[in-house]
N, C-alpha and C positions, 0 to 999 in steps of 0.2 A: 109562548114559544116564539123565538126569533124567526120572522118570516124567511130569513135567508137560510135557516136550518131546516126548512120544511120543503117538501116536494109538491108540485102541482099533481093533480090526479092523472093528467095525461102523461106526465113524466114517470109516475109510478107504473102505469100500464106499459109504457114504452120499454122500461127496464125489464118488466116481467116477460114481455114478448121476446125481447132480445135474449134474455137468459134461456128461455125455452128453446128458441131457435138455435142457439149455440149448443145446448145440450143435445138437441136432435142431430145436429151436424156431428158432434162428438160421438154420439151413439152410432151413426151411420159409418163413420170412419173406423171406429173400434170393431164393430161387427164385421165389416168388410175385411179388415186385416186378420180376423180370426177365422174367416171362411164361412161365417154365418150370414148368408145372403137374405135380404129382406127388402121390402119396398122402400124403406128410408135410405138404406145404403145404396140401392139402385138409383134413387133420385139424386142423392148427393154426388155420386160419381158420374152418372150419365150426363147430368146437366151442369155440373159445377167443376169438380176436381179433374175429371178426364180432359176437359178442354184446356185446363191450365197445364197439367203434367205432360200432355202430349204435344204441346206447342213449343217449337224450338226457338222461333223468333217472333217478334211482334206481339199484338194483343192475343189473348186467349180466344178460342172460338166462342163467339157470342150467339145466343139463341134467345127466343122470347122469354123462356123460363128464367134463365140466369140474369137476363137484363132486368126483368121485373123484380127478381130477388135482390139483386144488388141495389136497385133503387129503393126498395122497401127497407133493406138493411141499413142503408146510408141514412134514411130519414129517422129510423129508430135510434141509430147511434147518435145522431145530432141532438135529438130531443133528450135522450138519456144522459149524454155527456153534459149538456147544458145544466141540468139539475145537479149532477154530481160536482161539477166545477163550482157552482154557487155554494153548495154545502161546504166544500173544501176551502172556501174563502178566496178563490182565485179571482184576480181582477178580470172584469168583463168589458173593459173599455176598448176603444179602437187600438190602443197600444198593443193589446194581445194579438189582434189581427196582424198588425205590422210585424210583430215578433215571429209570426208563423210564415211570413212570406218566403224566407229562404227555403223552407221545407216544400213549398209549392214548386220551387225551382229544383230542389234536390231530386224529387221523384222523376221528372222528365229526363234529367241527366242520367239517372240509373237506367231508365227504359231505353234510352238511345244506346247506351253501352251494351245492353242486352240485344238490341236490334242489330248491332254490328257484330254480334257473336263473340264478344270479348270476354264475357264471364265464363267460368267453368260450368260443367253440366250440373253440378250440385247447387251453385249459386243462381244460375239463370232463371229457374222457375220462380224465384222470389222477386224477380223484377218483371214478371209478366202481369199485365193488368188483369184483374183487379188486385192481385196479391201485393203489388207494389204499394198500394194504398194502406194495406194493413201493416206492412213493414214500416212505412213512413210513420204511421200512427204510433207504432211501438217505440220508435226512436223519440218521437215528440213526447210521449207519455213518460218515458224514462228520464229524459232531460228535464221535463217539467217537474217530475217527482223529486229529483235530486235538488233542483233549484228551490222547490218549495221547502224541502227539509232545511236548507240553509236559511231561508227567510223566517222560519219559525224557530230556529235554533237560538242559542244564547248570543250569537254574534249577528243576528238578523238586523239589517239596516246599517251596519257599521262598515268601516273600511276593511276589516278582516273578512266580512261577508263578501264584499266585492272581490277580494283576492281569492276567496274560496270558489266563487262562481267561475272565475277564469280558469282555475286549476281543473275544476270538474269538466268544464267545456272542452278544455284541451285534451283531457283523457278520453272523453267521448269521441272526439274527432280522431284521435290517434287510433282508437279501437276500430273506427270505420276504415281508416287507411289500411290498417293491418288486415281487416277482413276482405275488403273489396279489391284493393291493389294486389294483394296476394292471390286472390282468385283469378284475376286477369293474367298475372305473370305465370301462374301454374297451368293455365289453359293451353295445352299443346295441340288441341284439335285443329286441323286444317292449317297448322303452322301459324296461327294467329299471334303467337307471342312475338313473332318477328315483325309484326306490324306496329309495335309500340316502341316509342323512344323512351327508354327507362330513365334517362337523365332528366328529361322534361317532366315525367311523372313524379320523380323524387323531389325535384325542386319545388314544383307547384304544391305537392302534398305537404311538404314542410311548411310552406307559406300558409297553407290552410290550417295545419295543426297549431301554428303560432297565432292565428287570427284573434283568439280571445284576448291576447296581450296587446297586439297593436290596435285593437278596437277600443281598448281602455282609454277613457278620456274623451271618447267621441259620443255620438248620439246614443250608443249602446248603454251608456251610464244613466240615461233617462228612464230606462226600464227598471222595474222592480227585480228582485233577485230571481224569481221564477222566470219572468219574461227574458231576462238577460241570458240565462243558461239556454233556454229554448232558442233564442235568436242567434247567439254566437256559435252554438254547436251546429245550428242549421247553416250558418254562413260558412263555417269551416268545413262541414260535411259536403256542402255543395262544391267548394273549391277542390276537395279531395276527388270527388267524382269528375269534376271538370278536368283534373290533371290526367285522368285516363283518356278522356276525349281529346285533350290537347296532344297527348302522346300519340294517339291514333291519327290525328290530323297531320302531325309532322311526318310520321313514318308511314302510316297505312295508306293515306291518300296523297302523300307527297305535297301537302299544302294546296291541293286542287279543290278549293272550296267554292261553293256557290253562295255568294253573299247577298244577292238582291232580294231573295225571299225574306231575310231578316229585316231589311230596311222597310219593306212593305208591311209585313206582319206586325212589327213593332211600331212603325211610324204612324200608320193610319189610326190604330186604337189610341195612341198617345195624343194625337191631335184632337180626336173626338173627346177624349177624357179631359184634356185641358180646356176645351170649350165648355164642357159640363161643369168643371170645377169653377171656371170664371163666372158662369151663370149663377152658381149657388154660394160662392165664398162670402159675399158681403152679408147675406142673410144668416149664414152660419156664424159669422163673427158677431153680429148683433144678438143672435140667440144666446151665444156663449157669454156675452157681456151681461145678459139678463140672468145668467146662472142656469141655463137649460141646454142640455145636449140635444141637438135636433133629433126628434123622433123618440126620445127616451123620457118617460115621466119621472118626476122627482120621487125620492124615496117615500114610501108610505101611501102613495096615491095609486089606486087600482085603475084599470081601464074603465070600469063601470063609473067610478068617481069622475073620471075625466070626461066621459061622454055626457054625463048629466050636468057637468059644470057649465055655467054660463056667466062669464065675467069678461070685462074688457081686456084683461091681461091674457086670458086664454085665446081670445080672438087675435090679439097681436102676435103671440107666440106661435099659434097655429099657422098663421100666414107666413111667418119666417121659416117654419119647419119644412114646408112644402118645397121650397127651393134650397134652403140651407142644408138639408140632409143629402142633397146631391153632391156636395163637396166632401162628403165623408169617404174614407178609404173603403168602408163597407159597401159603398155603391160603385165607386170608381174602379176598384180592382176587379170585381165580377163583370162589370160592363166591358171593360177593356179586354178581359179574358175571353168573353163570349164572342166579341167582334173578331179578335185575333184568331180564335179557333175556326170561325167561319171562313176567314180569308186564307188561313194556312191549309185548310182542307180543300178549298177550291183550287189553290195553286198546286197542291200536291197531286190531286187527282186529274185535273184538266191539263196541266202543263208538264207534270213529271211522271204520269202514268201509274201512280199509286192506286191502291184499291181501298174501299171502305169496308171494315169488318164488323162494325156495330150495326145491328139489324135495323134499328130505327133510322140511323143516319143513312144507311144504304137505301132504305125505302124512300127517304126524302130526296136523295140525289138522283134517284131513278124516275122522279116525277116528270122532269123535262129533259132527261138524259144529259144533265149537266150538274156538277156539284155546286154551281152558283146558287141553286135553290137552297142548299144548306146554308150558304152565306147569308141569304135573305132571312132564313129562319133564325139564325143566330143574332142578326141585327134586331129582329123582332123580339127575341128573348131579352136582349139588352134593354130595349125599350120597356118591356114588362118589368124588368128589375127596377128601373128608374121610377116607374109608376108605383110599384109595390112599396118601395121605401118612402116615397113621398106621401103615401096614404097611411102606411102602417104606424101604429103607436105601440111601443114596447114599454111594459112596466119596468121599473128599475131592477126588479128581480129577474127580468128576462133579457138582460144585456148579453148574457152568455149565448142565449139562443139567437139573438140578433147577429152576433159575431160568427157563430157556427153556421148559420144559414149562408152568410157571405162566403165563409170558407168552403162550404159545400159547393156553392156556385163557382168558386175558383177551381176546385178540384175537377169539375166537369167542363170547365171552360179554359181558364188560363193554363192549367197543367197540360192538357192535350195540345193546346196551341204551341207551347214551348217545345214539347216533344216533337211535333210535326215539323216545325221550322228548323230544329236542330238536325233532324233526319235529312231534310232537304239540303241543308248546308253541307253535311258530310257525305251525302249520297248513299245512305244505308237504309 
């Protein structure tokens, strides 16, 4: 059997547990809707769904039960998806992580729109955390599936395939524009439709819908068909959601924006990441010249084989990996995101009077009665990420797991950092 077509035992168990969990949630929701109350339905609604459905703006109400549940669910999802992507033959290189970056931006844009109360009552719950992450995943899976269908079709890898990916991406973006822009325009509660400049929204949305075409011939063409659809639909979708925020910035806050948090929240992590990149780029280059991706074993070699191996080449490559891996997007993006999240939270709470709703974060910020303790914690997490990737060795089959771990760290770091700083800028 081709090893790429088989699952690790831990992947099989993760899939089983995830399926059972989803079935239990489905059972709880179904029985609740039919009036058959039971411990499962009580658990699902008391600790999970009620906190989302009853929340008008901001994050849903967090408690220790749903916080632990979301963390466990995210871990199971990452492990399960890594195995399924490998079986499907999806590329697991850093290019896939780069293709997903626009979607890490897309989610915070949507959350800030919801924070400002611009979505209608039907759409708003879909942009409350953690539901926003499931919605984002749905768009990513849909775009990836359609792109994969193109890549395995008869035109895969041809000029016609490239043309098809652009058309598919444009349709996905247009669908987002229709769904989300319509929701904001139809929202008549509190007269919020009067706070949007419709011309600005229309112009920027059209620019977003056309993005797959003006991205043609750029770096986007370096992606394979699957990655290209994921990337371009994410870029265009982010532009569509940005059009709503831009329309609100022009009309709703009359251009009265607070810019300095953006400079700090983006600037400090950027400088730190540039230093880390400079530290590791030379070793990364030398490792790639030898034919090795830093931290990833060659095809056919298991971790056990690597640990028992004792050759001069291994010692040379191993020394290069410890620094070279730090120049990878899988390290730089999570590290920058964690630091940015810590700084944005500190500024938002200590200088703008925002409150922390996540139970763990609130506990940390309450230690010294300042949210700067959370910033210190996030900087520590960034250091742990660097240490982990410098020590970890992934089998070639585990490349998807490597990428998804990085994506997971971005979801809990970079995404909230972006959301917080955009809220500070718009004052919502």
